[in-house]
N, C-alpha and C positions, 0 to 999 in steps of 0.2 A: 852639725850637720853631717851626714854619713855620705860618703863619696861613691862613686860607681865602682863595683868590684870588677876586677881584670884578672885573667890568667887562670890557672887549672881548676881553683876552688869555682870561680865563675862558671866555666864550662860544666863542670859536675852538676852544680845545681840547675844549670841549663837543661842537661840531660834527664835529671830526674824530673824536672816539671813536664818535659816533653814525654816522658814514660808515663807519668801521672795523668796526663791529658789524654793520651793514647787508651790507656786502661778506662777512662771515663767514657770516652767516644765509644768503645767496643762495647761497655756494658749498657749504655743507652741504647745503641744500635741493635744488641741482642734483645734487649727487652721490648724494644718497638717491633722488632721481627716476630717474637714470640706473641705478642698482643695481636697482630695482623693474622699470624696463623692460627690464633684461637678464635678470632672473629670469622675469619674464612671457613673454619671447621664447624661452626654453629650453624647446621643446616638439619633439615628433616627431609624424609622421604615420603612420597604419596604414591600409593598403589592403587589402582582401580581394577577390581575382578569382576568382569561382566557377567560372571555366572554360566559362562557357555565355552570355558576352556580359554578364552582370551583375556589378557590382562595386559595393563599398560603401567608403567613404573616412571615416575619422574623423580630423579635424584636431586640433591644439593639446592632444594628449595631454602631461601634464606630464612633464618629464624631470628627473632627478637623477643624481649621479655614482653608478655601479654599476649603473643601471638596466638590466634586459635586456629582450629581446623578450617573454619572459613576462610581466614586469612590464607593458609595454604593452598585452598582451593582457588582463590582469586589470584595467587601468584602463578599456579600451574596452568591458568588460561593464557596468560602471556608468553607462554614456552613455545617454542616450535613443536609442532605435534602434541600440544599440550590437550586440555580437556575444555569442554563447554558446559554448564551447568546451570540449573535454575532450583530455586526454592522459594517457599513462601513463608510469611512471617519475618519476625526479628527478633534478636537478643535470645531469650530463653524459649520462645515458641516457634524459633526458625526451623524449617523442617525442608530437608532435600527433597525434590521431586523428580530430579532427571539429571543423569550425567550422559553427555553427549546424546545420542539418540534412544537411551535406554530410560524409559520412564517407569515409575512405581506403579504397580498393579493394583495396588490397595489393599484393604484387608481382605481376609477369608482364607479358607483352607487352601494351600498349594500356591497361594499368590506371593509373588516375589516384590520386594521392596529393597531400597538401599539401607544398608546398615554400615556403620563405622566402627572400626577397632583401632585403638592406639596401643601399639606395642603388645598386641594379641589379646588385648582385654576391651570388650564391647564398651563402646560410649555410654556413659550414664545420664546424659544431659544434651542438650542441644549442640549441635556442631559448632553453632554460632559463639557460643561460651564455653567451649571446653578448651582450657588453656594448654598449649604445647610447651614442651622443653626441648633444648638443643637435641638432636639426635634421635628423636622420636621418629617412629615408622607408624603412619597412618594409611590404613587400608580400608577402601570402601568396597564391600561385597554386596551383589545384587542377588539376593536369596530370599527364601522364606524367614519368618520371625527367628532372628538370631541363628540363622543356619540350620533351624531343626527340620 
């Protein structure tokens, strides 16, 4: 049976154990802080350009995997001074019909409707199915067919 150690050797082992424990705690705390900062940084921005020189930008909308433009729109409605919107259909056939008090004018020459862009490129599918990535920039423009 080994007896308890006393003296300088015991104190040295105790100090080493304390230093090792402190390093482990600081490493774990740093990793948790990095994870929290990374999660907090996973946001998107939504801008609504009403086509009359007025626009509204809502920053720091939360993002999660599988998040769509529709999800961003829904989150923006909950913000102070956010937006309201309406749409028809669902999934791949969903179509935005109105943001705030500005409604689509319908097809035809010179008629304006809502069109969305993600990171400067026009959306190529329903806004309800267009999956976003962290840091994406979504812009809705009230304009003629893709700004022409």
